[in-house]
N, C-alpha and C positions, 0 to 999 in steps of 0.2 A: 918613482918605481919602487922605492924601499917600502912604501905602504902596501904594495901588492905582493910582497914576499910571502905573506901568509898563504897565498894561493898555492905556492909550491910545497907547503907543508901538509896539504890535504892528502890523506892516504886514500887508497881505493875503498877501504872499509868505511871511512868517514863519508866519502862521496856516495856510496851505495846507501848508507843509512839516511843521509840527507835527502836523497832522491826518494827513498822509501817513505820518509815522513811526508814529503810533498804529495806523493801518490795517495797516501792514506787520506789526507784532507781533500784531495781532488775527487777521489771516489766517494768520500763522505758527502761532498757537495752534490755529486750526481744522485746519490741515494736520497739525500734530503729533497732534491727537486722532484724526484719521481715517486718516491714511496712515503717518506715521512710527511711531506706536505699534503699528500692525498689523505693520509690517516688523520692529520690534524683538521683538515677540511671536513672530513666526515664527522668528526667529533664536534666540530663547531656547528654543524647543521642540527645537532640535537638541541641547541639553545634556540630561543625564540627571537633573539635580537640579531639583526644583520650586521651589527657593529664589529663583532669578532671576525666575521667573514671578511669584512673590508680591511681589518687590521692584519689578518694573515696574508691577504692579497697584496697589501702595501709592503710588507717586509719580506716577501718571498725572494725577490731579486737582491735586496741588500744583504740578507743572510747568506745567500749563495756567494755574493761578492766578498764578504768578510771571511768566509771559510776558505776561499781561494787564497786570499792574502795571508790568512793565518798559516796555511801550509807553506807558503813561501817564507814567512817570517821564522817559523820554527825550524825549517830546513836550513836557513842561513845561520840561525843562532847555534845550531849544533856544530857548525864548522868553526875552526880555530881562528876566528876573526879578531882583530884588535878591539880593544874596549871602545875606541872612538867610532869604529864602524858599527859595533853592536848598538851603541847609543843612537846613531842615526837610523839604523833599522828599526829600533824600538819606537822612535818618534814617528817614523813613516807608518808603522803598524797602528800606533795609537791614532794617528791622524786619519788613516783609512777606516778605523773602527768608528770614530766620531762621524766621519763622512757617511758611513753606511747607516748609522742610526738617524742622522739628519735626513738622509735620502728617504728612509722609510717613513718618517713623520711628514716629509714633504708630499709624498704620494698619498699618505693617509689624510692629508688636509682636504683632498678632493671629496672624501667621504664624510665630511662634516654635515652635509645635507642629510645623510642617512640617520645620523644621531638626532638632528632636529626633527625630522619626520617621525622617528620612533618616539621621541618625547611628546610630540604633538598628538600622536595616536593614543599614547598611553594616558596622558593627562588632559586630553581634549583641549589642546592649545593650538593656535594658528600662528605661523611665522610667515612674515612677508618673504616672498620668493626672491626679492632683491637683496635681502639681508644675508641670506645663506651664501651666495657666491662672494659677496663682499667680505664676510667673515673668513671664508676660505682663503681669500687672497691675503688678508691680514695675517692669518695663521702661517701661511707660506712665507711671508716676509719675516715674521718672528723666527721661524725655524731656520731660515737662511742666515739671519743675523747671529743667532746663538751658535749655529754650527761654525761659522767663520770665526767668531770670538773664541770658541773653545779650541779650535785648531791653532789659532794664533797664540793662545795661551800655552799650548804644548811646546811651541817653539820660542817661548820666553818673550813674545811680543805683547807686553802688557797693554791692554786696551785702555785702562784708565789714563795712562800717560799719553796715549794717542788722542783721546778725547780732550785732554787738557791742552795738547798742542793745537788741536783744531779750534779750541775756544778762542785763540788769538784772532783767527780770521772768521769767527762766527758771525760777526755783524755783516761782513761782506757776503758771506754765503747766504745769510738770511735775506739780504737785499736781492741777491741774484735769484734766489728760489722763491721770491714773493708770489709769483703767479702759480708755481707748483703748490705752495702751501695753501693759497686761496682755493685752488681746485680741490685739494685734499679736504679742506674744511667744508667746501661746497658739497662734496660727496657725502660727508657725515650728515650734513643738513638734509640732503635728499633721503638718506637712510632713516634718520630719526623722524622726519616729518612725513615721509612716505606719501608724497603726492601721486606717485604711480609705482608700478612694479613691472618686472620684466614680462613682456608680452602685451602690455597695455597699449592702446592707441591714444597718443597724446598729440596736442597741437601747441606749438610755441611760436608765435609770430607767423612767419610764412612756412615754417617747418611742420609737417604733419606726417606721422608714421608710427611704427610699432617699436617699442623699446626692446633692444636685443641684448645689451650688456651695459653694466656700469662698473668702472674701475676707479683707481685712485685719482686719475686725472680727468677723465671725460666719460660721457655717456654716448653710446652708439644707437642711432635711430635709423631704421630702414623705412624709407619713404614709400609712397604708393607707386613710384616709378622703379622700385626695387633697388634704389641707390642707398648707400650707407652715408649718413651724415654724422660726423663726430662733433659733439657739442661740449665745450669745457664745462665742468661741473659748477664753476663759479658763475658762469653766464646762466646756466640752467637754474641755479638756486635763486638768482636775483631776477628772474623773469616770470611773468604770469604764465601758468601752464593750465591748459584745458585738457582734462582727462576724459576723452570721449568714451572710454570703456566703462566708466562709472555711471553712465546714464541709465536710468531705469525706464526711460521712455524716449521716443523720438518725435520731433515736431514736424508737421507737414503744414505748409502755409502757401496759399494762393492769393494773388491780387489780380482780380479779373476786371479789365477796363471794358465796359459795355458801350455800345453805340448810344449817342444822345437821343435818338428817336425811339429807344426802348421805352415802353409804357410802364406805368407803375404796377399794373396788374401782372405783367410779364415778370417784373423783378420779384414781386411777392411770391408768385408761383415757383420761380427758380429757387428762391431762398427756402421755401417750405419743402421742396423736394430734396434739396441738399441736406437740410436738417434731418429729415426723415431717413435719408440714406445713412447718415452717420449714426443716428440713433439705433438703427437695426444692426449695425456692424459691431460684433463683440470685440474686435481688435482695437476699437477706438475708446479712449478714456472718456468717461462721462463727466469728469469734474471740470473740464475746461474745453468748451467748444464755442468758437466765435464765428458766427455766420451772419453777417450784417452788410447793409449798404453803407459803405465806409465814407465815401466823399464824392462830391460832384465837381468836376473841373470844366473848363471851357471846351474840352475835347472828348470827355468820357464821363461815365458814371461807374465808380469802382466798387466792386463787391469784394469783401474780405472773408476768406475761408481759412480758419486757423484752428488746428486741433492736434492732439497727440495720439500716437499709436503705441501698443505695448511692445512691439518688436524693436530691439536695439541693434540687431545686426545690420551692417551697412547695405549689404546686397538685398536683404529682405525689405529694408526701408525703401530702397529704390523701386522694388517691385510693387510695394503698396502705394507709393506715390504715383507710379504709372497707372495703377488701377483706378485711383481716385481721379486722376486727370482725365482718363477716358470717360468715366462716369459723369463728371461735371460737364464735359463737352457734349455728351449725349443729352443731358438735361437742357442745356442751352439750345441745342439744335431742335429738340422736340418742341420747345416753346418759341421757336423762330427768333431767338435773340442772337444778334451779331456782336462780335467783339469790335471795339473801336479801332478805326484805322486812321492813320495820319493822311489828311488830304492836302495836297499841294495845289495852289491856285496859280495858273499861268496867265499872265496878262499880255495880250498881243497889242502893241501900239498901232493905232489906225493912222493911215496917211491923212485922212480928213475927218477929224473927230466930230466936226459939226455936221457932216453928212451922214454919220452912222446913226440909224434910228435906235431909240432906246428900247423898242419892242423886241429887238433881236436878243438882247441879254435876258429879257424876261422869258422869251420862248425857250432859251437854252436852259435856264434854271428850272422851268417847268418840266422840260424833257428829262433832266437828271432826276427830279423827284419822282416822276412816273417810272423810270427805270429801277430806282431803289425799291419802290413799292412793289413792282412786279417780281423782283428778285426775292423779297421777303415772302411773297405769296407762294 
């Protein structure tokens, strides 16, 4: 209670002056938010770079915050407080000032992309879109660490001694954080090697989807089912990745099994019409078109139709594939060519095999051949 005796020594004049000091900074804070900030914003629009606009927007709330605490600090310092109380108030004010500055740079870290885009437009440079968010997160981490270190230093908590103390258990910490460190280095590998960027469609094993985000630990992929798959960076860096967005063309391939009774002339006419159809289509690449009689098996004769189209969009690829499927089916139908079907032979055991005439089986086979002939006609 003796430490609070100074409160009884406060006069009405001291109290009014202290409240007046606080009110001056309070209204200065309001004026800064409403008028001064608008003036600075208008002046910043005269420049051609958006970086200063982002800087002003980042420090708007931190400056208002520090003005509020400055009013409280100066109002308390006017009062007849003991030296110990004034020291604590000074430390609190310095800590709040450091926090405000760190807060501003933390918000400004999100605008690092504006700086890179401005530099790219000015010097004709291209930056990978996955690098900018990653650098922003690194910058935020550095700002937080420096802010905490500076605040601890104000309260005489020396960080060098803390780091030395942590060095005793450094080996145990490193072993426990082995997976975290491997994911962190995996993230750096992905950034530097740049096998994909945010928004790309990639495939890794059974996972296929669009890259949404990459952070220190993992990469988020949104699959075709609109589900989010989180893949550790170490796994992603050590796995084969297929970047489907980097394709400059898409492949369309058919393997058509034809009926064994298809004649050579029918096959040649079908191949010629398919080749002519693809030759007249401007969407088909001319450098690689494979349209051949591929192989003959005991159940079919297979036609190979393999080519590339210029469209790389997945939906457009499906539409083009459907168009060529209908066109090839129409060519086969016009030539009277049937696709091979799997025939099953059912054998019915006879009660008296010796009494069954052999001519019955021959008549049945002849009837089947006549039916297939009439159906082709």
